[in-house]
N, CA, C and O atoms as CSV, one atom per row, in Angstrom:
chain,resi,resn,atom,element,x,y,z
A,1,UNK,N,N,12.357,2.073,15.143
A,1,UNK,CA,C,12.275,2.841,14.004
A,1,UNK,C,C,11.921,4.302,14.381
A,1,UNK,O,O,10.896,4.530,15.023
A,2,UNK,N,N,12.809,5.358,13.967
A,2,UNK,CA,C,12.667,6.678,14.430
A,2,UNK,C,C,12.263,7.418,13.190
A,2,UNK,O,O,12.969,7.415,12.181
A,3,UNK,N,N,11.101,8.060,13.276
A,3,UNK,CA,C,10.750,9.028,12.037
A,3,UNK,C,C,10.642,8.261,10.756
A,3,UNK,O,O,10.869,8.789,9.667
A,4,UNK,N,N,10.290,7.003,10.901
A,4,UNK,CA,C,9.903,6.336,9.740
A,4,UNK,C,C,11.198,5.566,9.143
A,4,UNK,O,O,11.022,4.830,8.171
A,5,UNK,N,N,12.339,5.694,9.629
A,5,UNK,CA,C,13.638,5.249,9.180
A,5,UNK,C,C,14.144,4.137,10.246
A,5,UNK,O,O,13.958,4.264,11.456
A,6,UNK,N,N,14.709,3.196,9.743
A,6,UNK,CA,C,15.408,2.072,10.439
A,6,UNK,C,C,16.493,2.567,11.171
A,6,UNK,O,O,17.250,3.460,10.789
A,7,UNK,N,N,16.568,1.775,12.569
A,7,UNK,CA,C,17.813,1.991,13.109
A,7,UNK,C,C,19.298,1.555,12.439
A,7,UNK,O,O,19.381,0.399,12.024
A,8,UNK,N,N,20.305,2.309,12.336
A,8,UNK,CA,C,21.183,1.774,11.532
A,8,UNK,C,C,21.643,0.117,11.921
A,8,UNK,O,O,22.042,-0.720,11.112
A,9,UNK,N,N,21.473,-0.045,13.257
A,9,UNK,CA,C,21.615,-1.628,13.753
A,9,UNK,C,C,20.878,-2.507,13.067
A,9,UNK,O,O,21.230,-3.678,12.919
A,10,UNK,N,N,19.716,-1.981,12.557
A,10,UNK,CA,C,18.798,-3.096,12.102
A,10,UNK,C,C,19.000,-3.341,10.725
A,10,UNK,O,O,18.324,-4.253,10.248
A,11,UNK,N,N,19.787,-2.726,9.963
A,11,UNK,CA,C,20.032,-3.127,8.637
A,11,UNK,C,C,20.863,-4.548,8.542
A,11,UNK,O,O,21.816,-4.828,9.270
A,12,UNK,N,N,20.348,-5.355,7.553
A,12,UNK,CA,C,20.715,-6.764,7.271
A,12,UNK,C,C,21.860,-6.704,6.161
A,12,UNK,O,O,21.721,-6.318,5.000
A,13,UNK,N,N,22.907,-7.126,6.714
A,13,UNK,CA,C,24.214,-7.001,5.895
A,13,UNK,C,C,23.825,-7.822,4.689
A,13,UNK,O,O,23.938,-7.289,3.586
A,14,UNK,N,N,23.379,-9.061,4.779
A,14,UNK,CA,C,22.927,-9.922,3.548
A,14,UNK,C,C,22.130,-9.419,2.567
A,14,UNK,O,O,22.242,-9.762,1.390
A,15,UNK,N,N,21.103,-8.404,3.079
A,15,UNK,CA,C,20.110,-7.661,2.148
A,15,UNK,C,C,20.922,-6.658,1.470
A,15,UNK,O,O,20.895,-6.400,0.266
A,16,UNK,N,N,21.638,-6.125,2.358
A,16,UNK,CA,C,22.743,-5.046,1.521
A,16,UNK,C,C,23.336,-5.413,0.251
A,16,UNK,O,O,23.138,-4.881,-0.841
A,17,UNK,N,N,24.123,-6.432,0.548
A,17,UNK,CA,C,24.986,-7.298,-0.398
A,17,UNK,C,C,24.389,-7.587,-1.392
A,17,UNK,O,O,24.837,-7.252,-2.489
A,18,UNK,N,N,23.125,-8.343,-1.258
A,18,UNK,CA,C,22.255,-8.583,-2.385
A,18,UNK,C,C,21.687,-7.434,-3.164
A,18,UNK,O,O,21.554,-7.517,-4.385
A,19,UNK,N,N,21.362,-6.403,-2.510
A,19,UNK,CA,C,20.998,-5.290,-3.420
A,19,UNK,C,C,22.491,-4.855,-4.221
A,19,UNK,O,O,22.372,-4.514,-5.397
A,20,UNK,N,N,23.523,-4.858,-3.774
A,20,UNK,CA,C,24.769,-4.180,-4.380
A,20,UNK,C,C,24.948,-5.248,-5.406
A,20,UNK,O,O,25.324,-4.796,-6.488
A,21,UNK,N,N,24.762,-6.693,-5.359
A,21,UNK,CA,C,24.890,-7.451,-6.533
A,21,UNK,C,C,23.851,-7.417,-7.583
A,21,UNK,O,O,24.036,-7.843,-8.722
A,22,UNK,N,N,22.868,-6.948,-7.199
A,22,UNK,CA,C,21.693,-6.692,-8.185
A,22,UNK,C,C,21.856,-5.476,-8.849
A,22,UNK,O,O,21.503,-5.432,-10.027
A,23,UNK,N,N,22.341,-4.435,-8.299
A,23,UNK,CA,C,22.849,-3.173,-8.955
A,23,UNK,C,C,23.996,-3.600,-9.822
A,23,UNK,O,O,23.789,-3.393,-11.017
A,24,UNK,N,N,25.001,-4.072,-9.566
A,24,UNK,CA,C,26.309,-4.524,-10.354
A,24,UNK,C,C,25.690,-5.380,-11.524
A,24,UNK,O,O,26.260,-5.190,-12.599
A,25,UNK,N,N,24.758,-6.185,-11.549
A,25,UNK,CA,C,24.292,-6.945,-12.589
A,25,UNK,C,C,23.682,-6.009,-13.539
A,25,UNK,O,O,23.864,-6.118,-14.751
A,26,UNK,N,N,22.907,-5.019,-12.969
A,26,UNK,CA,C,22.022,-4.029,-13.869
A,26,UNK,C,C,23.028,-3.035,-14.514
A,26,UNK,O,O,22.749,-2.632,-15.643
A,27,UNK,N,N,24.149,-2.604,-13.929
A,27,UNK,CA,C,25.095,-1.877,-14.545
A,27,UNK,C,C,25.971,-2.572,-15.575
A,27,UNK,O,O,26.454,-1.902,-16.488
A,28,UNK,N,N,26.204,-3.884,-15.479
A,28,UNK,CA,C,26.845,-4.702,-16.581
A,28,UNK,C,C,26.053,-5.152,-17.512
A,28,UNK,O,O,26.583,-5.823,-18.398
A,29,UNK,N,N,24.486,-4.898,-17.575
A,29,UNK,CA,C,23.744,-5.451,-18.587
A,29,UNK,C,C,23.935,-5.011,-19.818
A,29,UNK,O,O,24.580,-3.990,-20.057
A,30,UNK,N,N,23.392,-5.743,-20.707
A,30,UNK,CA,C,23.240,-5.074,-22.149
A,30,UNK,C,C,22.481,-3.773,-22.355
A,30,UNK,O,O,22.837,-2.862,-23.102
A,31,UNK,N,N,21.474,-3.800,-21.657
A,31,UNK,CA,C,20.554,-2.563,-21.550
A,31,UNK,C,C,21.210,-1.696,-20.613
A,31,UNK,O,O,21.499,-1.955,-19.445
A,32,UNK,N,N,21.419,-0.606,-21.274
A,32,UNK,CA,C,22.297,0.417,-20.534
A,32,UNK,C,C,21.307,1.280,-19.560
A,32,UNK,O,O,21.803,2.073,-18.759
A,33,UNK,N,N,20.070,1.125,-19.641
A,33,UNK,CA,C,19.167,1.704,-18.843
A,33,UNK,C,C,18.720,0.816,-17.347
A,33,UNK,O,O,18.121,1.302,-16.388
A,34,UNK,N,N,19.123,-0.353,-17.466
A,34,UNK,CA,C,18.808,-1.285,-16.603
A,34,UNK,C,C,18.992,-0.911,-15.249
A,34,UNK,O,O,18.194,-1.355,-14.423
A,35,UNK,N,N,20.008,-0.090,-14.848
A,35,UNK,CA,C,20.236,0.324,-13.536
A,35,UNK,C,C,19.420,1.479,-12.988
A,35,UNK,O,O,19.510,1.710,-11.782
A,36,UNK,N,N,18.664,2.199,-13.718
A,36,UNK,CA,C,17.846,3.244,-13.278
A,36,UNK,C,C,16.830,3.059,-12.433
A,36,UNK,O,O,16.556,3.831,-11.515
A,37,UNK,N,N,16.107,1.822,-12.761
A,37,UNK,CA,C,14.880,1.598,-11.728
A,37,UNK,C,C,15.374,1.166,-10.228
A,37,UNK,O,O,14.560,0.750,-9.403
A,38,UNK,N,N,16.671,1.286,-9.958
A,38,UNK,CA,C,17.291,1.017,-8.766
A,38,UNK,C,C,17.207,2.409,-7.858
A,38,UNK,O,O,17.380,2.493,-6.642
A,39,UNK,N,N,16.940,3.312,-8.650
A,39,UNK,CA,C,16.965,4.718,-8.008
A,39,UNK,C,C,15.787,5.432,-8.003
A,39,UNK,O,O,15.057,5.458,-8.994
A,40,UNK,N,N,15.502,6.092,-6.842
A,40,UNK,CA,C,14.270,6.823,-6.598
A,40,UNK,C,C,13.920,7.715,-7.489
A,40,UNK,O,O,14.845,8.117,-8.194
A,41,UNK,N,N,12.641,8.254,-7.729
A,41,UNK,CA,C,12.134,9.247,-8.578
A,41,UNK,C,C,12.923,10.628,-8.295
A,41,UNK,O,O,13.102,11.385,-9.249
A,42,UNK,N,N,13.254,10.870,-7.409
A,42,UNK,CA,C,13.872,12.016,-6.811
A,42,UNK,C,C,15.454,11.984,-6.653
A,42,UNK,O,O,16.048,12.864,-6.030
A,43,UNK,N,N,16.104,10.900,-7.265
A,43,UNK,CA,C,17.443,10.500,-6.833
A,43,UNK,C,C,18.472,11.712,-7.619
A,43,UNK,O,O,18.191,12.221,-8.705
A,44,UNK,N,N,19.605,12.006,-6.874
A,44,UNK,CA,C,20.540,12.758,-7.598
A,44,UNK,C,C,21.788,11.871,-7.848
A,44,UNK,O,O,22.176,11.132,-6.943
A,45,UNK,N,N,22.429,11.915,-9.033
A,45,UNK,CA,C,23.417,11.191,-9.168
A,45,UNK,C,C,24.793,12.250,-9.404
A,45,UNK,O,O,24.736,13.245,-10.126
A,46,UNK,N,N,25.784,11.903,-8.793
A,46,UNK,CA,C,26.959,12.970,-8.887
A,46,UNK,C,C,28.257,12.244,-9.062
A,46,UNK,O,O,28.735,11.487,-8.216
A,47,UNK,N,N,28.864,12.568,-10.379
A,47,UNK,CA,C,29.975,11.861,-10.732
A,47,UNK,C,C,31.180,12.925,-10.827
A,47,UNK,O,O,30.940,14.027,-11.320
A,48,UNK,N,N,32.484,12.610,-10.359
A,48,UNK,CA,C,33.367,13.463,-10.250
A,48,UNK,C,C,33.620,14.247,-11.652
A,48,UNK,O,O,33.695,13.564,-12.673
A,49,UNK,N,N,33.745,15.561,-11.727
A,49,UNK,CA,C,33.904,16.357,-12.812
A,49,UNK,C,C,32.912,16.698,-13.683
A,49,UNK,O,O,33.186,17.219,-14.764
A,50,UNK,N,N,31.343,16.376,-13.209
A,50,UNK,CA,C,30.282,16.418,-13.982
A,50,UNK,C,C,29.036,17.115,-13.261
A,50,UNK,O,O,28.990,17.181,-12.033
A,51,UNK,N,N,28.299,17.493,-13.858
A,51,UNK,CA,C,27.141,18.319,-13.092
A,51,UNK,C,C,26.164,17.161,-12.624
A,51,UNK,O,O,25.835,16.179,-13.290
A,52,UNK,N,N,25.787,17.472,-11.385
A,52,UNK,CA,C,24.755,16.586,-10.895
A,52,UNK,C,C,23.445,16.223,-11.669
A,52,UNK,O,O,22.732,17.140,-12.078
A,53,UNK,N,N,23.177,15.200,-11.837
A,53,UNK,CA,C,21.768,14.572,-12.590
A,53,UNK,C,C,20.917,14.594,-11.648
A,53,UNK,O,O,21.327,14.123,-10.587
A,54,UNK,N,N,19.670,15.053,-11.669
A,54,UNK,CA,C,18.504,14.763,-10.832
A,54,UNK,C,C,17.206,14.286,-11.494
A,54,UNK,O,O,16.702,14.642,-12.560
A,55,UNK,N,N,16.789,13.373,-10.573
A,55,UNK,CA,C,15.606,12.475,-11.170
A,55,UNK,C,C,15.846,11.406,-12.116
A,55,UNK,O,O,16.769,11.193,-12.903
A,56,UNK,N,N,14.786,10.796,-11.839
A,56,UNK,CA,C,14.707,9.236,-12.693
A,56,UNK,C,C,14.616,9.623,-14.214
A,56,UNK,O,O,15.291,8.890,-14.938
A,57,UNK,N,N,14.032,10.464,-14.745
A,57,UNK,CA,C,13.901,10.794,-16.118
A,57,UNK,C,C,15.239,11.367,-16.671
A,57,UNK,O,O,15.438,11.260,-17.881
A,58,UNK,N,N,16.094,11.918,-15.948
A,58,UNK,CA,C,17.211,12.682,-16.316
A,58,UNK,C,C,18.166,11.546,-16.219
A,58,UNK,O,O,19.020,11.552,-17.105
A,59,UNK,N,N,18.234,10.536,-15.328
A,59,UNK,CA,C,19.032,9.453,-15.285
A,59,UNK,C,C,18.828,8.557,-16.300
A,59,UNK,O,O,19.780,8.006,-16.852
A,60,UNK,N,N,17.344,8.292,-16.697
A,60,UNK,CA,C,17.300,7.403,-17.834
A,60,UNK,C,C,17.821,8.199,-19.158
A,60,UNK,O,O,18.183,7.480,-20.090
A,61,UNK,N,N,17.877,9.230,-19.289
A,61,UNK,CA,C,18.238,10.036,-20.401
A,61,UNK,C,C,19.854,9.750,-20.426
A,61,UNK,O,O,20.416,9.223,-21.386
A,62,UNK,N,N,20.417,10.111,-19.410
A,62,UNK,CA,C,21.841,10.104,-19.117
A,62,UNK,C,C,22.388,8.484,-19.485
A,62,UNK,O,O,23.363,8.266,-20.205
A,63,UNK,N,N,21.651,7.542,-18.912
A,63,UNK,CA,C,22.032,6.119,-19.060
A,63,UNK,C,C,21.690,5.669,-20.704
A,63,UNK,O,O,22.386,4.768,-21.172
A,64,UNK,N,N,20.890,6.136,-21.359
A,64,UNK,CA,C,20.787,5.796,-22.871
A,64,UNK,C,C,22.023,6.306,-23.453
A,64,UNK,O,O,22.350,5.776,-24.515
A,65,UNK,N,N,22.726,7.155,-23.021
A,65,UNK,CA,C,24.035,7.527,-23.660
A,65,UNK,C,C,25.362,6.743,-23.109
A,65,UNK,O,O,26.495,6.921,-23.555
A,66,UNK,N,N,25.046,5.939,-22.170
A,66,UNK,CA,C,26.204,5.095,-21.687
A,66,UNK,C,C,26.379,3.812,-22.277
A,66,UNK,O,O,25.518,3.239,-22.945
A,67,UNK,N,N,27.546,3.363,-22.008
A,67,UNK,CA,C,27.699,1.865,-22.596
A,67,UNK,C,C,27.763,1.112,-21.346
A,67,UNK,O,O,28.120,1.675,-20.311
A,68,UNK,N,N,27.400,-0.286,-21.377
A,68,UNK,CA,C,27.495,-1.119,-20.171
A,68,UNK,C,C,28.827,-1.058,-19.710
A,68,UNK,O,O,29.813,-0.947,-20.439
A,69,UNK,N,N,28.828,-1.134,-18.490
A,69,UNK,CA,C,30.073,-1.182,-17.690
A,69,UNK,C,C,30.507,-2.789,-17.355
A,69,UNK,O,O,29.663,-3.685,-17.328
A,70,UNK,N,N,31.687,-2.976,-17.149
A,70,UNK,CA,C,32.324,-4.309,-16.859
A,70,UNK,C,C,32.924,-4.333,-15.814
A,70,UNK,O,O,33.342,-3.271,-15.354
A,71,UNK,N,N,33.147,-5.589,-15.119
A,71,UNK,CA,C,34.060,-5.579,-13.966
A,71,UNK,C,C,35.389,-4.981,-14.009
A,71,UNK,O,O,36.108,-5.004,-13.010
């Protein structure tokens, strides 16, 4: 580990895939805010053609206006 971060080689692909599946379930959940907890307090969400949304509180506000996603 360097500077508190793992080496890129030390990432477990199964762990990453499990996190992806959990995020997909949250994005498809009936609760439009379910995905927000997957992001850090200082996260920045950038979507094409839209202003960046910074911070979990702003993400929560954005999520409340969203409809659940589907596959």
